[in-house]
VMD Tcl script that builds the backbone (N, CA, C; Angstrom):
set m [mol new atoms 306]
animate dup $m
set s [atomselect $m all]
$s set {name element resname resid chain x y z} {
  {N N MET 1 A 9.001 3.346 -10.760}
  {CA C MET 1 A 9.413 3.935 -9.577}
  {C C MET 1 A 10.810 3.420 -9.285}
  {N N THR 2 A 11.604 4.628 -8.913}
  {CA C THR 2 A 13.092 4.381 -8.373}
  {C C THR 2 A 13.234 3.612 -7.137}
  {N N ILE 3 A 14.441 3.037 -6.937}
  {CA C ILE 3 A 14.530 2.206 -5.704}
  {C C ILE 3 A 14.299 3.195 -4.453}
  {N N CYS 4 A 14.949 4.468 -4.440}
  {CA C CYS 4 A 14.906 5.333 -3.521}
  {C C CYS 4 A 13.516 5.818 -3.235}
  {N N LEU 5 A 12.755 5.951 -4.067}
  {CA C LEU 5 A 11.349 6.359 -3.944}
  {C C LEU 5 A 10.594 5.210 -3.320}
  {N N SER 6 A 10.917 3.665 -3.735}
  {CA C SER 6 A 10.219 2.669 -3.242}
  {C C SER 6 A 10.698 2.501 -1.830}
  {N N LEU 7 A 11.849 2.772 -1.375}
  {CA C LEU 7 A 12.228 2.700 -0.127}
  {C C LEU 7 A 11.344 3.715 0.863}
  {N N ILE 8 A 11.359 5.021 0.351}
  {CA C ILE 8 A 10.631 5.955 1.104}
  {C C ILE 8 A 9.437 5.584 1.376}
  {N N VAL 9 A 8.513 4.992 0.256}
  {CA C VAL 9 A 7.281 4.714 0.411}
  {C C VAL 9 A 7.113 3.396 1.567}
  {N N LEU 10 A 8.043 2.574 1.419}
  {CA C LEU 10 A 7.990 1.263 2.147}
  {C C LEU 10 A 8.206 1.875 3.688}
  {N N PHE 11 A 9.320 2.911 3.839}
  {CA C PHE 11 A 9.551 3.204 5.296}
  {C C PHE 11 A 8.304 4.127 5.888}
  {N N THR 12 A 7.795 4.964 4.965}
  {CA C THR 12 A 6.542 5.472 5.335}
  {C C THR 12 A 5.497 4.791 5.887}
  {N N ALA 13 A 5.137 3.813 4.900}
  {CA C ALA 13 A 3.986 2.809 5.322}
  {C C ALA 13 A 4.395 2.150 6.728}
  {N N LEU 14 A 5.452 1.569 6.983}
  {CA C LEU 14 A 6.149 0.821 8.008}
  {C C LEU 14 A 5.893 1.721 9.285}
  {N N ASN 15 A 6.263 3.101 9.102}
  {CA C ASN 15 A 6.093 3.967 10.312}
  {C C ASN 15 A 4.517 4.130 10.591}
  {N N ILE 16 A 3.959 4.499 9.635}
  {CA C ILE 16 A 2.387 4.737 9.787}
  {C C ILE 16 A 1.827 3.397 10.628}
  {N N MET 17 A 2.116 2.132 10.083}
  {CA C MET 17 A 1.665 0.949 10.624}
  {C C MET 17 A 2.087 0.869 12.108}
  {N N THR 18 A 3.375 1.293 12.397}
  {CA C THR 18 A 3.700 0.874 13.670}
  {C C THR 18 A 3.160 2.108 14.542}
  {N N PHE 19 A 3.015 3.242 14.364}
  {CA C PHE 19 A 2.168 4.295 15.015}
  {C C PHE 19 A 0.679 3.649 15.342}
  {N N CYS 20 A 0.202 3.066 14.193}
  {CA C CYS 20 A -1.195 2.708 14.302}
  {C C CYS 20 A -1.220 1.428 15.613}
  {N N VAL 21 A -0.318 0.638 15.382}
  {CA C VAL 21 A -0.197 -0.514 16.389}
  {C C VAL 21 A 0.046 -0.038 17.958}
  {N N PHE 22 A 0.991 1.160 18.112}
  {CA C PHE 22 A 1.005 1.637 19.355}
  {C C PHE 22 A -0.176 2.405 19.806}
  {N N TRP 23 A -0.998 3.099 18.864}
  {CA C TRP 23 A -2.389 3.433 19.071}
  {C C TRP 23 A -3.407 2.508 19.488}
  {N N TRP 24 A -3.225 1.435 18.920}
  {CA C TRP 24 A -4.125 0.172 19.257}
  {C C TRP 24 A -3.722 -0.353 20.663}
  {N N ASP 25 A -2.468 -0.414 21.024}
  {CA C ASP 25 A -2.065 -0.873 22.446}
  {C C ASP 25 A -2.479 0.136 23.435}
  {N N LYS 26 A -2.260 1.337 23.210}
  {CA C LYS 26 A -2.876 2.471 24.037}
  {C C LYS 26 A -4.322 2.347 24.359}
  {N N ALA 27 A -5.118 2.085 23.314}
  {CA C ALA 27 A -6.406 2.077 23.424}
  {C C ALA 27 A -6.855 0.606 24.269}
  {N N ALA 28 A -5.946 -0.221 24.071}
  {CA C ALA 28 A -6.225 -1.635 24.888}
  {C C ALA 28 A -5.820 -1.319 26.253}
  {N N ALA 29 A -4.766 -0.503 26.499}
  {CA C ALA 29 A -4.385 -0.359 27.946}
  {C C ALA 29 A -5.443 0.421 28.680}
  {N N ARG 30 A -6.163 1.380 27.993}
  {CA C ARG 30 A -7.074 2.290 28.407}
  {C C ARG 30 A -8.476 1.239 28.915}
  {N N ASN 31 A -8.622 0.294 28.048}
  {CA C ASN 31 A -9.984 -0.277 28.087}
  {C C ASN 31 A -9.862 -1.716 28.656}
  {N N GLY 32 A -8.765 -1.889 29.157}
  {CA C GLY 32 A -8.483 -3.260 29.672}
  {C C GLY 32 A -8.354 -4.529 28.714}
  {N N GLY 33 A -8.252 -4.161 27.492}
  {CA C GLY 33 A -8.192 -5.194 26.318}
  {C C GLY 33 A -6.872 -5.971 26.282}
  {N N TRP 34 A -6.945 -6.662 25.036}
  {CA C TRP 34 A -5.706 -7.515 24.867}
  {C C TRP 34 A -4.486 -6.663 24.413}
  {N N ARG 35 A -3.439 -6.764 24.976}
  {CA C ARG 35 A -2.382 -5.890 24.909}
  {C C ARG 35 A -1.191 -6.602 23.812}
  {N N ILE 36 A -0.371 -5.710 23.427}
  {CA C ILE 36 A 0.815 -6.060 22.399}
  {C C ILE 36 A 1.841 -6.223 23.216}
  {N N ALA 37 A 2.652 -7.172 23.084}
  {CA C ALA 37 A 3.852 -7.513 23.738}
  {C C ALA 37 A 4.865 -6.281 23.707}
  {N N GLU 38 A 5.749 -5.858 24.742}
  {CA C GLU 38 A 6.597 -5.021 24.510}
  {C C GLU 38 A 7.636 -5.275 23.369}
  {N N SER 39 A 8.006 -6.556 23.354}
  {CA C SER 39 A 9.079 -7.091 22.456}
  {C C SER 39 A 8.559 -6.820 21.054}
  {N N LYS 40 A 7.315 -6.979 20.813}
  {CA C LYS 40 A 6.671 -6.930 19.525}
  {C C LYS 40 A 6.799 -5.377 19.175}
  {N N LEU 41 A 6.201 -4.654 19.924}
  {CA C LEU 41 A 6.521 -2.999 19.804}
  {C C LEU 41 A 7.822 -2.637 19.424}
  {N N LEU 42 A 8.890 -3.059 20.390}
  {CA C LEU 42 A 10.128 -2.783 19.868}
  {C C LEU 42 A 10.716 -3.449 18.547}
  {N N SER 43 A 10.200 -4.529 18.269}
  {CA C SER 43 A 10.684 -5.082 16.968}
  {C C SER 43 A 10.018 -4.388 15.815}
  {N N LEU 44 A 8.709 -3.863 15.830}
  {CA C LEU 44 A 8.406 -2.879 14.890}
  {C C LEU 44 A 9.222 -1.656 14.623}
  {N N ALA 45 A 9.682 -1.304 15.735}
  {CA C ALA 45 A 10.594 -0.035 15.718}
  {C C ALA 45 A 11.893 -0.421 15.062}
  {N N PHE 46 A 12.562 -1.507 15.499}
  {CA C PHE 46 A 13.626 -1.789 14.880}
  {C C PHE 46 A 13.853 -2.314 13.490}
  {N N PHE 47 A 12.897 -2.884 13.137}
  {CA C PHE 47 A 12.839 -3.167 11.602}
  {C C PHE 47 A 12.208 -1.780 10.713}
  {N N GLY 48 A 12.447 -0.735 11.170}
  {CA C GLY 48 A 12.118 0.449 10.440}
  {C C GLY 48 A 11.024 1.496 11.042}
  {N N GLY 49 A 10.435 1.060 11.792}
  {CA C GLY 49 A 9.143 1.866 12.307}
  {C C GLY 49 A 9.518 2.731 13.644}
  {N N SER 50 A 10.818 3.226 13.866}
  {CA C SER 50 A 11.444 3.845 14.827}
  {C C SER 50 A 10.741 5.227 14.883}
  {N N LEU 51 A 10.473 6.000 13.952}
  {CA C LEU 51 A 9.917 7.183 13.819}
  {C C LEU 51 A 8.531 7.232 14.096}
  {N N GLY 52 A 7.878 6.180 13.802}
  {CA C GLY 52 A 6.317 6.095 13.877}
  {C C GLY 52 A 6.207 5.786 15.540}
  {N N ALA 53 A 7.088 4.814 15.993}
  {CA C ALA 53 A 7.010 4.355 17.332}
  {C C ALA 53 A 7.431 5.687 18.281}
  {N N PHE 54 A 8.398 6.466 17.905}
  {CA C PHE 54 A 8.768 7.580 18.633}
  {C C PHE 54 A 7.644 8.718 18.767}
  {N N ALA 55 A 6.988 8.860 17.615}
  {CA C ALA 55 A 5.848 9.753 17.400}
  {C C ALA 55 A 4.661 9.215 18.136}
  {N N ALA 56 A 4.369 8.034 18.305}
  {CA C ALA 56 A 3.166 7.457 18.979}
  {C C ALA 56 A 3.546 7.592 20.456}
  {N N GLN 57 A 4.699 7.424 20.859}
  {CA C GLN 57 A 5.156 7.499 22.298}
  {C C GLN 57 A 4.783 8.875 22.791}
  {N N ARG 58 A 5.305 9.872 22.135}
  {CA C ARG 58 A 5.153 11.279 22.322}
  {C C ARG 58 A 3.794 11.842 22.247}
  {N N LEU 59 A 3.230 11.669 21.109}
  {CA C LEU 59 A 1.844 12.226 20.824}
  {C C LEU 59 A 0.695 11.324 21.733}
  {N N LEU 60 A 0.885 10.144 21.730}
  {CA C LEU 60 A -0.214 9.278 22.599}
  {C C LEU 60 A 0.106 9.261 24.146}
  {N N ARG 61 A 1.284 9.745 24.577}
  {CA C ARG 61 A 1.862 9.472 25.711}
  {C C ARG 61 A 1.712 7.982 26.200}
  {N N HIS 62 A 2.306 7.193 25.377}
  {CA C HIS 62 A 2.199 5.751 25.650}
  {C C HIS 62 A 3.579 5.106 25.843}
  {N N LYS 63 A 3.805 4.619 26.881}
  {CA C LYS 63 A 5.093 3.886 27.310}
  {C C LYS 63 A 6.258 4.988 27.631}
  {N N THR 64 A 5.847 6.060 27.991}
  {CA C THR 64 A 6.941 6.981 28.338}
  {C C THR 64 A 7.553 6.891 29.503}
  {N N ARG 65 A 6.971 6.095 30.567}
  {CA C ARG 65 A 7.423 6.075 31.957}
  {C C ARG 65 A 8.007 4.698 32.099}
  {N N LYS 66 A 7.684 3.670 31.037}
  {CA C LYS 66 A 8.154 2.349 31.245}
  {C C LYS 66 A 9.499 2.051 30.700}
  {N N GLU 67 A 10.430 1.599 31.638}
  {CA C GLU 67 A 11.872 1.150 31.544}
  {C C GLU 67 A 11.728 -0.232 31.622}
  {N N PRO 68 A 12.624 -0.950 30.935}
  {CA C PRO 68 A 13.620 -0.297 29.968}
  {C C PRO 68 A 13.174 -0.046 28.446}
  {N N PHE 69 A 11.812 -0.217 28.285}
  {CA C PHE 69 A 11.217 -0.030 26.968}
  {C C PHE 69 A 11.756 1.424 26.549}
  {N N ARG 70 A 11.550 2.620 27.296}
  {CA C ARG 70 A 11.861 3.921 26.785}
  {C C ARG 70 A 13.327 3.878 26.551}
  {N N THR 71 A 14.343 3.382 26.970}
  {CA C THR 71 A 15.617 3.367 26.803}
  {C C THR 71 A 16.033 2.609 25.591}
  {N N ARG 72 A 15.244 1.561 25.429}
  {CA C ARG 72 A 15.490 0.480 24.114}
  {C C ARG 72 A 15.072 1.292 22.979}
  {N N LEU 73 A 13.934 2.069 22.979}
  {CA C LEU 73 A 13.417 2.688 21.801}
  {C C LEU 73 A 14.134 3.981 21.604}
  {N N ALA 74 A 14.731 4.593 22.592}
  {CA C ALA 74 A 15.630 5.801 22.266}
  {C C ALA 74 A 16.911 5.195 21.564}
  {N N ALA 75 A 17.421 3.876 21.913}
  {CA C ALA 75 A 18.527 3.468 21.371}
  {C C ALA 75 A 18.300 3.020 20.040}
  {N N ILE 76 A 17.158 2.497 19.810}
  {CA C ILE 76 A 16.927 2.195 18.297}
  {C C ILE 76 A 16.770 3.488 17.470}
  {N N LEU 77 A 16.193 4.245 17.907}
  {CA C LEU 77 A 16.291 5.621 17.220}
  {C C LEU 77 A 17.582 6.081 16.839}
  {N N ILE 78 A 18.294 6.148 17.693}
  {CA C ILE 78 A 19.675 6.522 17.562}
  {C C ILE 78 A 20.460 5.799 16.798}
  {N N LEU 79 A 20.307 4.430 16.906}
  {CA C LEU 79 A 20.887 3.608 15.816}
  {C C LEU 79 A 20.355 3.949 14.364}
  {N N HIS 80 A 19.140 4.067 14.191}
  {CA C HIS 80 A 18.643 4.543 12.855}
  {C C HIS 80 A 18.985 5.730 12.373}
  {N N ALA 81 A 19.237 6.762 13.163}
  {CA C ALA 81 A 19.773 7.992 12.790}
  {C C ALA 81 A 21.070 7.927 12.308}
  {N N ALA 82 A 21.850 7.088 13.112}
  {CA C ALA 82 A 23.323 6.977 12.609}
  {C C ALA 82 A 23.352 6.257 11.358}
  {N N VAL 83 A 22.681 5.120 11.111}
  {CA C VAL 83 A 22.660 4.459 9.712}
  {C C VAL 83 A 22.212 5.402 8.503}
  {N N ALA 84 A 21.134 6.187 8.781}
  {CA C ALA 84 A 20.648 7.097 7.835}
  {C C ALA 84 A 21.795 8.160 7.482}
  {N N SER 85 A 22.407 8.657 8.487}
  {CA C SER 85 A 23.525 9.552 8.449}
  {C C SER 85 A 24.575 9.124 7.534}
  {N N VAL 86 A 25.101 7.806 7.937}
  {CA C VAL 86 A 25.974 7.248 7.068}
  {C C VAL 86 A 25.517 6.951 5.743}
  {N N GLY 87 A 24.513 6.561 5.518}
  {CA C GLY 87 A 23.875 6.269 4.089}
  {C C GLY 87 A 23.838 7.668 3.404}
  {N N LEU 88 A 23.500 8.790 3.874}
  {CA C LEU 88 A 23.378 10.057 3.473}
  {C C LEU 88 A 24.670 10.561 2.994}
  {N N LEU 89 A 25.805 10.465 3.899}
  {CA C LEU 89 A 27.200 10.653 3.611}
  {C C LEU 89 A 27.791 10.015 2.654}
  {N N ALA 90 A 27.311 8.608 2.227}
  {CA C ALA 90 A 27.895 7.682 1.386}
  {C C ALA 90 A 27.251 7.916 -0.128}
  {N N LEU 91 A 25.828 8.507 -0.113}
  {CA C LEU 91 A 25.040 8.826 -1.291}
  {C C LEU 91 A 25.927 9.243 -2.356}
  {N N PRO 92 A 26.653 10.403 -2.228}
  {CA C PRO 92 A 27.251 11.000 -3.436}
  {C C PRO 92 A 28.388 10.136 -4.095}
  {N N TRP 93 A 29.000 9.280 -3.287}
  {CA C TRP 93 A 29.840 8.283 -3.837}
  {C C TRP 93 A 29.129 7.233 -4.441}
  {N N VAL 94 A 28.147 6.886 -4.025}
  {CA C VAL 94 A 27.415 5.753 -4.650}
  {C C VAL 94 A 26.810 6.170 -5.979}
  {N N LEU 95 A 26.161 7.391 -5.987}
  {CA C LEU 95 A 25.665 7.976 -7.103}
  {C C LEU 95 A 26.837 8.227 -8.166}
  {N N ALA 96 A 27.934 8.650 -7.673}
  {CA C ALA 96 A 29.041 8.813 -8.803}
  {C C ALA 96 A 29.620 7.542 -9.336}
  {N N GLY 97 A 29.311 6.368 -8.733}
  {CA C GLY 97 A 29.778 4.956 -9.211}
  {C C GLY 97 A 31.109 4.647 -8.506}
  {N N TYR 98 A 31.529 5.230 -7.355}
  {CA C TYR 98 A 32.738 4.845 -6.849}
  {C C TYR 98 A 32.623 3.707 -6.021}
  {N N VAL 99 A 31.498 3.491 -5.483}
  {CA C VAL 99 A 31.379 2.453 -4.568}
  {C C VAL 99 A 30.992 0.995 -5.505}
  {N N PHE 100 A 30.068 1.239 -6.354}
  {CA C PHE 100 A 29.360 0.172 -6.947}
  {C C PHE 100 A 29.596 0.412 -8.521}
  {N N HIS 101 A 30.404 -0.545 -9.172}
  {CA C HIS 101 A 30.636 -0.370 -10.663}
  {C C HIS 101 A 29.466 -1.247 -11.286}
  {N N SER 102 A 29.027 -0.610 -12.453}
  {CA C SER 102 A 27.892 -1.257 -13.291}
  {C C SER 102 A 28.586 -2.370 -14.252}
}
mol reanalyze $m
mol bondsrecalc $m
mol representation Tube
mol addrep $m
């Protein structure tokens, strides 16, 4: 498996896990159960699960009115989009060997 494919699998799994954790927290909120700290939810988003967190927020209607959580999640998503954009722009040079020499 290539590094690129490994990263895609890792980030997909992380985003699915993050979505499930948001789902669990939403169920706990409805049932009065044990909740997950907002800092933990944001940490999951920051360390790669931002798409799963954003999808859960929209699809499950969870934490949509909660400030500053909503703003922080949006900032994390924007940061990840910027990093991904820079990575995609740099990819042709990396593949051509201009950045890293073997």
